[in-house]
C-alpha positions in Angstrom: 41.3 107.1 110.6 38.7 108.9 108.6 36.7 106.8 106.1 37.6 109.2 103.3 41.3 108.5 103.8 40.9 104.7 103.9 39.4 104.8 100.4 42.4 106.5 98.9 45.2 104.6 97.3 48.7 104.7 98.8 50.0 106.5 95.7 47.4 109.2 96.1 48.3 109.6 99.8 52.0 109.9 99.0 51.3 112.8 96.6 51.8 115.0 99.7 55.6 114.4 99.1 55.3 117.4 96.7 56.4 119.4 99.7 59.8 117.9 99.2 59.8 119.3 95.7 59.0 122.8 97.1 61.8 122.5 99.6 64.2 121.5 96.8 63.0 124.5 94.8 63.6 126.8 97.8 67.1 125.4 98.3 67.9 125.8 94.6 66.7 129.4 94.7 68.9 130.1 97.7 71.9 128.6 95.9 71.3 130.7 92.8 70.8 133.9 94.9 74.0 133.2 96.8 75.9 132.6 93.5 74.6 135.8 92.0 75.4 137.9 95.0 78.8 136.3 95.3 79.7 137.1 91.7 78.6 140.7 92.2 80.8 140.9 95.3 83.8 139.4 93.4 83.3 141.9 90.5 83.2 144.8 93.0 86.4 143.4 94.7 88.1 143.1 91.4 87.3 146.7 90.5 88.7 147.8 93.9 91.8 145.7 93.4 92.5 147.1 90.0 92.2 150.6 91.3 94.8 149.5 94.0 97.0 148.2 91.2 96.7 151.4 89.3 97.9 153.3 92.3 100.8 150.9 92.8 101.7 151.1 89.1 101.8 154.8 89.2 104.0 154.7 92.3 106.4 152.2 90.7 106.5 154.2 87.5 107.2 157.4 89.4 110.0 155.8 91.4 111.8 154.4 88.4 111.1 157.5 86.3 112.9 159.5 89.0 115.8 157.1 88.8 115.9 157.3 85.0 115.9 161.2 85.2 118.6 161.1 87.8 120.9 158.7 86.0 120.5 160.6 82.7 121.2 163.9 84.4 124.4 162.6 86.0 125.4 161.1 82.6 125.4 164.5 81.1 127.8 166.1 83.7 131.4 166.9 83.0 132.7 164.7 85.9 131.1 161.6 84.4 132.1 162.3 80.8 135.8 163.0 81.8 135.9 160.4 84.7 137.0 163.0 87.2 137.0 160.8 90.4 137.0 163.6 93.0 134.1 165.2 91.4 132.3 161.9 90.9 132.4 161.2 94.6 130.9 164.7 95.3 128.3 164.0 92.6 127.3 160.4 93.5 127.4 160.2 97.3 124.9 163.0 98.1 122.4 161.5 95.7 122.7 158.1 97.6 122.2 159.7 101.0 119.2 161.8 99.8 117.4 158.8 98.2 117.9 156.2 101.0 116.6 153.7 101.7 115.9 153.1 98.0 119.3 153.9 96.6 122.4 152.1 98.1 125.1 153.0 95.7 126.1 154.7 92.4 129.0 153.5 90.4 130.7 153.7 87.0 132.2 150.7 85.2 134.5 151.5 82.3 135.2 149.5 79.1 138.7 148.8 80.3 137.5 147.0 83.4 137.9 149.8 86.0 135.2 150.3 88.7 134.5 153.6 90.4 131.7 153.6 93.0 130.4 155.2 96.2 127.6 154.3 98.5 126.4 154.0 102.1 125.5 151.0 104.3 126.3 147.3 104.2 128.9 146.4 101.6 130.7 149.8 101.8 133.6 151.0 103.9 134.3 154.7 103.9 131.7 155.0 101.1 133.7 152.7 98.8 132.4 149.3 97.8 134.0 146.1 99.1 134.7 144.2 95.9 136.2 140.7 95.6 139.7 140.2 94.1 139.7 140.2 90.3 136.4 142.0 90.1 135.6 143.0 86.5 132.4 145.1 85.9 132.3 143.9 82.4 131.3 140.4 83.6 128.5 141.6 85.8 124.8 141.4 84.8 124.2 145.1 85.0 127.1 145.9 82.6 126.0 143.3 80.0 122.4 144.4 80.2 123.4 148.1 79.5 125.5 147.0 76.5 122.6 145.1 75.0 119.9 147.6 75.8 121.7 150.6 74.4 119.8 152.9 76.7 118.2 153.1 80.2 117.3 149.6 81.6 116.5 147.9 84.8 118.0 144.5 85.6 116.3 141.4 87.0 117.1 140.9 90.7 120.5 139.4 91.2 123.0 138.9 94.1 125.5 141.8 94.6 129.2 141.3 94.6 130.0 143.6 97.5 127.2 142.3 99.9 125.2 139.1 100.1 121.8 140.6 99.2 119.4 140.6 96.3 119.0 143.8 94.4 118.3 145.4 91.0 120.3 148.0 89.1 119.3 150.9 87.0 121.9 151.2 84.2 122.7 153.6 81.4 125.5 153.0 78.8 127.8 155.9 77.9 129.2 156.2 74.4 132.0 158.4 72.8 131.8 160.4 69.7 132.3 157.3 67.6 129.4 155.6 69.3 131.7 153.2 71.1 130.8 152.0 74.6 133.2 153.6 77.0 131.4 153.1 80.4 128.2 152.0 82.1 126.6 154.1 84.8 124.7 152.1 87.5 122.5 152.7 90.6 122.0 149.8 93.1 118.6 149.4 94.7 118.0 146.6 97.2 114.8 144.7 96.6 114.0 144.8 100.3 113.8 148.6 100.0 111.0 148.4 97.4 108.6 147.5 100.2 108.7 151.2 101.1 106.6 151.9 98.0 103.8 149.9 99.7 104.1 151.3 103.2 101.9 154.3 102.7 99.1 152.2 101.2 96.0 152.1 103.5 94.0 149.4 101.7 90.4 148.5 102.3 89.0 145.0 102.7 92.2 143.7 104.3 93.9 143.8 100.9 97.6 143.2 100.6 99.9 144.2 97.7 103.1 142.5 96.5 105.6 143.1 93.7 107.1 140.2 91.7 110.1 140.1 89.4 110.1 138.6 85.9 110.9 135.1 87.4 107.9 135.2 89.8 110.0 135.9 92.9 108.4 138.2 95.5 110.7 141.3 95.9 108.3 143.5 97.9 105.3 142.5 99.9 102.9 143.6 102.6 102.2 139.9 103.4 105.2 139.2 105.7 105.6 135.8 104.1 102.2 134.5 105.2 100.9 134.1 101.6 103.0 132.9 98.7 101.3 132.9 95.4 104.4 133.4 93.3 104.3 129.9 91.7 100.7 130.4 90.5 101.4 133.8 89.0 104.6 132.4 87.4 102.5 129.7 85.8 100.3 132.2 83.9 100.9 132.1 80.2 101.1 135.8 79.4 101.8 135.0 75.7 98.1 134.2 75.2 97.3 137.9 75.9 96.7 140.0 72.8 99.6 142.2 71.7 100.7 144.9 71.7 99.4 146.1 75.1 102.3 146.4 77.6 100.0 145.6 80.5 98.6 142.1 81.1 96.2 141.5 83.9 93.7 139.0 85.4 92.4 137.4 88.5 91.9 133.9 90.1 91.0 132.3 93.4 93.6 130.5 95.5 93.8 128.9 98.9 96.5 129.1 101.6 96.5 127.8 105.2 92.8 127.0 105.1 91.8 130.4 103.7 90.7 131.5 100.2 92.1 134.6 98.6 91.1 136.6 95.4 94.4 137.2 93.6 94.5 140.1 91.1 97.6 140.6 89.0 99.0 143.0 86.5 102.3 142.6 84.5 104.3 145.7 83.6 106.5 144.9 80.6 108.4 148.1 80.8 110.1 147.2 84.1 109.5 143.4 83.9 107.5 143.5 87.1 104.2 142.0 88.2 102.0 143.7 90.8 99.7 141.5 92.7 96.8 142.3 95.1 95.4 139.6 97.5 92.0 140.1 99.1 90.6 137.5 101.6 87.6 135.8 100.1 85.7 135.9 103.3 86.1 139.7 103.4 84.8 140.0 99.9 81.6 138.1 100.8 81.1 139.6 104.2 78.9 142.4 102.8 76.5 139.9 101.2 76.7 137.3 103.9 74.2 139.0 106.2 71.6 139.1 103.5 72.2 135.5 102.6 71.9 134.4 106.2 68.5 136.1 106.6 67.2 134.5 103.4 68.6 131.2 104.5 66.9 131.5 107.9 63.5 132.2 106.3 63.9 129.3 103.9 65.0 127.0 106.8 61.9 127.9 108.8 59.7 127.3 105.8 61.3 123.9 105.0 61.1 122.8 108.7 57.5 123.6 108.8 56.7 121.7 105.7 58.8 118.7 106.9 56.8 118.6 110.2 53.5 118.6 108.3 54.7 116.0 105.8 56.1 113.8 108.6 52.8 114.0 110.6 50.7 113.0 107.6 53.1 110.3 106.4 53.3 108.8 109.9 49.6 108.6 110.0 49.0 107.2 106.6 52.1 105.1 105.9 54.2 104.5 108.9 51.5 103.4 111.3 50.1 100.5 109.0 53.7 99.4 108.3 54.6 99.3 112.0 51.5 97.3 112.7 52.3 94.7 110.1 55.9 94.5 111.3 54.6 93.9 114.9 52.4 91.0 113.6 55.4 89.4 111.8 57.4 89.7 115.1 54.7 88.0 117.0 54.7 85.2 114.4 58.5 84.8 114.7 58.2 84.6 118.5 55.9 81.6 118.3 52.4 83.0 118.1 51.2 80.7 115.4 47.7 82.3 115.1 49.0 85.9 114.6 47.4 87.6 111.6 47.0 91.1 110.3 43.6 92.8 110.8 43.3 95.7 108.4 40.0 96.8 106.9 41.4 99.4 104.6 40.6 99.3 100.9 43.9 100.7 99.8 47.2 98.9 98.9 47.9 98.3 102.6 44.7 96.3 102.9 45.6 94.2 99.9 49.1 93.7 101.2 47.7 92.6 104.6 45.4 90.0 102.9 48.3 88.6 100.8 50.6 88.5 103.9 47.9 86.6 105.9 47.6 84.1 103.0 51.4 83.7 103.0 51.5 83.0 106.7 48.9 80.3 106.3 51.0 78.7 103.5 54.2 78.9 105.7 52.4 77.1 108.5 51.3 74.3 106.2 54.8 74.0 104.7 56.3 74.0 108.2 54.2 71.0 109.2 55.2 69.1 106.1 58.8 70.0 106.6 58.7 68.6 110.2 57.3 65.3 109.0 60.0 65.1 106.3 62.7 65.9 108.9 61.5 63.1 111.2 61.5 60.6 108.3 65.0 61.6 107.2 66.2 61.4 110.8 65.0 57.8 111.1 66.5 56.9 107.7 69.8 58.6 108.6 70.0 56.6 111.9 69.5 53.4 110.0 72.2 54.3 107.4 74.6 55.1 110.2 74.0 51.8 111.9 74.6 50.0 108.6 77.8 52.0 108.0 79.0 51.2 111.4 78.5 47.5 110.9 80.2 47.7 107.5 83.2 49.5 108.9 83.4 46.9 111.7 83.4 44.2 109.2 86.1 45.9 107.1 88.2 46.4 110.2 87.9 42.8 111.1 88.9 41.8 107.7 91.9 44.1 107.8 93.0 42.7 111.2 92.5 39.1 110.0 94.5 39.9 106.8 97.3 41.6 108.8 97.4 38.8 111.3 97.5 36.2 108.6 100.3 38.0 106.6 102.5 39.0 109.6 101.8 37.1 112.8 100.8 33.9 110.9 104.0 33.8 109.0 106.0 34.3 112.2 104.1 31.7 114.1 104.6 29.2 111.2 108.3 29.9 111.5 108.2 29.4 115.2 106.3 26.1 114.7 108.8 24.9 112.2 111.7 25.7 114.4 110.0 24.1 117.4 109.4 20.9 115.3 113.1 20.8 114.3 114.2 21.3 117.9 112.0 18.5 119.1 113.2 16.1 116.4 116.8 16.9 117.3 116.1 16.2 121.0 114.4 12.9 120.1 117.5 11.8 118.0 119.9 13.0 120.7 121.5 15.2 118.1 123.3 18.5 118.8 120.8 21.3 119.4 121.6 24.4 117.2 121.4 27.6 119.2 120.3 29.5 116.1 116.9 27.8 116.4 116.4 29.4 119.8 117.5 32.8 118.5 115.1 32.5 115.6 112.3 31.5 117.8 113.0 34.5 120.1 113.3 37.0 117.2 110.1 35.7 115.6 108.3 36.1 118.9 109.4 39.7 119.3 108.5 40.5 115.7 105.1 38.9 116.3 104.5 41.1 119.4 105.5 44.3 117.4 103.2 43.3 114.6 100.4 42.7 117.0 100.9 46.2 118.5 100.9 47.7 115.0 97.7 45.9 114.2 96.0 46.9 117.4 97.0 50.6 117.2 96.8 50.9 113.5 100.5 51.9 113.2 102.7 50.8 110.3 105.9 52.6 111.2 107.5 54.6 114.1 107.1 57.9 112.3 103.4 57.5 111.9 102.6 59.4 115.1 104.5 62.4 113.9 102.9 62.3 110.5 99.4 62.1 112.0 100.1 64.9 114.5 101.2 67.2 111.8 98.2 66.4 109.6 95.9 66.9 112.5 97.5 70.2 113.3 97.0 71.5 109.8 93.4 70.4 109.8 92.9 72.1 113.1 94.3 75.4 111.8 92.2 75.1 108.6 89.0 74.6 110.7 89.8 77.6 112.9 90.5 79.9 109.9 87.5 78.6 108.0 85.1 79.6 110.8 86.3 83.2 110.2 86.0 82.9 106.4 89.8 82.7 106.0 91.3 80.3 103.4 94.4 78.3 104.2 97.1 77.4 101.6 99.5 74.8 103.3 102.4 72.8 102.0 105.0 70.6 103.7 108.2 69.4 102.2 110.8 67.1 103.7 108.3 65.2 105.8 110.6 62.4 106.6 113.1 64.7 108.2 110.4 66.6 110.0 109.2 63.3 111.5 112.5 62.9 113.2 112.2 66.3 115.0 112.0 65.6 118.8 108.5 65.5 120.3 109.3 68.5 122.6 110.2 70.7 119.6 107.0 69.7 117.8 104.9 70.6 120.8 106.6 74.1 121.1 106.1 74.6 117.3 102.4 73.6 117.7 102.0 76.3 120.4 103.7 78.9 118.1 101.4 78.0 115.2 98.3 78.3 117.5 99.4 81.7 118.7 100.0 83.0 115.1 96.5 81.7 114.1 95.0 83.5 117.1 96.7 86.8 116.0 95.3 86.4 112.5 91.8 85.8 113.8 91.9 88.7 116.3 93.7 91.4 114.4 94.5 90.8 110.7 91.1 91.1 108.9 92.7 88.7 106.4 91.1 86.5 103.7 94.1 84.1 103.1 96.8 82.5 105.2 99.9 80.8 103.6 101.6 78.1 105.7 104.9 76.4 104.5 107.1 73.9 106.3 110.4 72.9 104.7 112.7 70.5 106.5 116.2 69.4 105.3 119.6 68.6 106.7 120.2 72.3 107.5 117.1 72.6 109.7 113.5 73.4 109.6 112.2 76.6 107.9 108.6 77.8 108.5 106.8 80.6 106.6 103.5 81.8 107.9 101.8 84.9 106.2 98.4 86.6 105.9 97.1 89.2 103.5 95.5 91.3 106.3 96.2 94.9 107.5 99.3 94.1 109.6 100.0 95.4 113.0 102.5 98.2 112.4 99.8 100.9 112.8 98.2 99.1 115.8 99.0 99.8 119.4 97.1 96.9 121.0 98.8 95.3 124.0 97.5 91.9 123.0 99.2 92.0 119.6 102.6 93.0 121.2 102.2 90.3 123.9 101.4 87.6 121.3 104.4 88.5 119.2 106.7 88.5 122.2 105.3 85.0 123.2 106.2 83.7 119.8 109.6 85.3 119.8 110.4 83.8 123.3 109.4 80.3 122.2 111.5 80.4 119.1 114.4 81.7 121.1 114.0 78.9 123.6 114.3 76.4 120.7 117.5 78.2 119.5 115.9 79.4 116.4 115.5 82.8 114.6 112.3 84.7 114.0 111.8 87.5 111.5 108.5 89.3 111.4 107.3 91.9 108.8 104.1 93.9 108.6 103.7 95.4 105.1 100.8 94.2 103.0 99.9 91.8 105.8 101.9 90.0 108.6 104.7 87.6 107.6 106.6 85.3 110.0 109.9 83.5 108.9 111.2 80.9 111.4 114.4 79.0 111.0 115.6 76.3 113.5 119.1 75.0 112.6 119.7 71.3 112.3 122.5 71.4 114.9 120.0 72.8 117.5 117.5 70.0 116.7 120.3 67.5 117.2 121.3 69.0 120.5 117.7 69.0 121.6 117.2 65.4 120.8 
């Protein structure tokens, strides 16, 4: 390493990190450029979309204007004014046939409930509509709208009475000389036919156009159902737009099936329709993407070059000294007591090396002192263990002596007394009571039992069962604690549990061990709850953990372990319920009658 660099401080060497700042600046500049170009592309797409909407608006207005002129022209004919049915058929039917597929039927509903109509296609037989029994035109939406509007109007989409399709109706009320409503003239247009308005549109940028009704339902679309933005358009609060303009418009971004679209909408109050254009977001940005990619490539090359330079310099100045110090520390850990750092630099690394060498010297000195203290403590601990052993032996001797004095001594005294009485009776030639012999025999047997209890440290027959259960719980606790899992255990009805046959206890022990094994292997739990409750009805066992459960696992070992537990419980005649929600829970019940039969 050059001498000039060794004299520099580490903070001065790391000033080269300014290259990272430059890289950050370049990235920030790239993001800004991409944002500006993207906004420009969006504005251009919006202008294009609004021109598409203008064209669509004009087409819609033209279609409905034609219908308005047609219906007003027919309303002024003699056949309509005088309800001349033969002439009405000749007037209505040709208009329907000429204007298909838009126009499906023309009809006249009178104020007295009569209906006269002609059409072509579904819902018509011999050009007459198929109407349900009791049909009254006055109850239909188109008739009510005409009565309220007082002039030409277009209904919201509704379901026709003569065919199960959605459509709209252009209506015009007819009045007599006294301005009383005498009839309503209507023209049915299926909403599916409105798509013909859009068929001739050859739109750039893969744009698609749709027409929505006042409730946000798509009534004509070029999208073939692949894009449904009706809910978002319906959610727009048009009341916030300034009044009185009859056209409300705007744009927003929306995503469908993993793609983003620019949605541009315009509401036409005159016909209660909303025209929407959808342009793929990727298509909008495709014109600027090439430029952004070229700039990104140049920035990437510049950043990579600077990173290589910075990495080389940093590795030479910072990484190499650090690696050397780490290698010395590793040699020290591997037992090389004399390992020290040899750096002659005058910078911070040189100071750090000197401090670390001093620390290693201090550690060696403390290690020697610690070894001496450990040796002394070991000798002292051995002496204390010997004293403790002698003390426990003395206490055990005292206990045995006290037990022998209290139990065996009393029984031997009774035997001695009985024997003395027996000998005195024999010397006097008196009758020998057989009760004395029975008493001697009973005391001998009791003395033998007491001696066994003293030798084995047992006070009652159920002590083995109690000790085995306690040992089992302690074993489970130790296994769980090694994995950092706490155990909350509780046993009720111990006296009854002690009477459970030894074979049943052994099977339950194996079940408990298997459940603990499952917890350790699969549960990732922090707490296990273990409950045993024994009563006259039987033994109930509850074992639960707060782990992840096994429902979403497909491990063969988990299934095998659960089947093993289930088979053992079934062998005992018990019932097992297992749940895996918020952890794994086992509920085991062994009826008392089964325990009685087993015993």
